[in-house]
N, C-alpha and C positions, 0 to 999 in steps of 0.2 A: 508492651502490649498496646495495640491500637484497635479502635473500632472503625471500620471502613464504611459504615452505613448499612452493611449487609452481614458482616461477621467480625468477630474478634480475630486478630492475627498476632502471633507471638513468634519470636525467633530465639535461637540459642546456639550452643556449641555444635561443631561438626556439621554445620549446614542444616540443622534441624529446625523445622517450622511446625507450628501448631495452628489450627483453625477451629473456630467454634461459632455457631450461630446463636447460642444461648449462654455461653460462658460456663456451662456445666459439663457438657459432653464435648471432648476435644478430639480432633483428627490429627494424627501424626503425619507429617509430610516432610519432604526434603527439598532444599534448593539445589542448584547445580554447583554448589560450592561446598568446600569443607571448612570454611571460615567459622570462627567463633564470633557470632553476631551479638552485640551488646546493647544495641538500641534500634528502635523502629519508629517510624513516623508516617503519618498519612497526610498528604498534601495535594490538593487539586485532584488530578487524575491518576496519581501514582502513589505507591507505597515505597518508601525508601528505608533501607536498613544499613547500618554501619557496624564495623567490628574491628577486632584486633588486626594489626598489621596494615591498616589503611583500607580494609575491605569495604567497598561501597557497592550496593546493588539496589536495583529498583524494578518494579513491575507495574504495569497499568492496573488500576483498580478493577476495571471491567473484566480482566482475566481472573481465572482461579489462580490465586497467588503463586502456587508452586507447580501447578499443572504444566505451565509453559516454561517454567524456569525463570530465574532472574536474569536481567541483562545489565551490563555495565552502563552507567549513566553517560 
């Protein structure tokens, strides 16, 4: 889980993502991948997530993390 400055973001199996502005109420969302993501980091202007089988995805922080889908780095 990471804090982007605006919201908490977490990822998991089957491309599942979660977002929360307060850490108490979470919104379920999905990436454009079915990967099992095991780590997430926030750096500069992007959020980067990695997972099993070499899956690596990123999204600009300015975007809603899952609304536009992840893109390959």
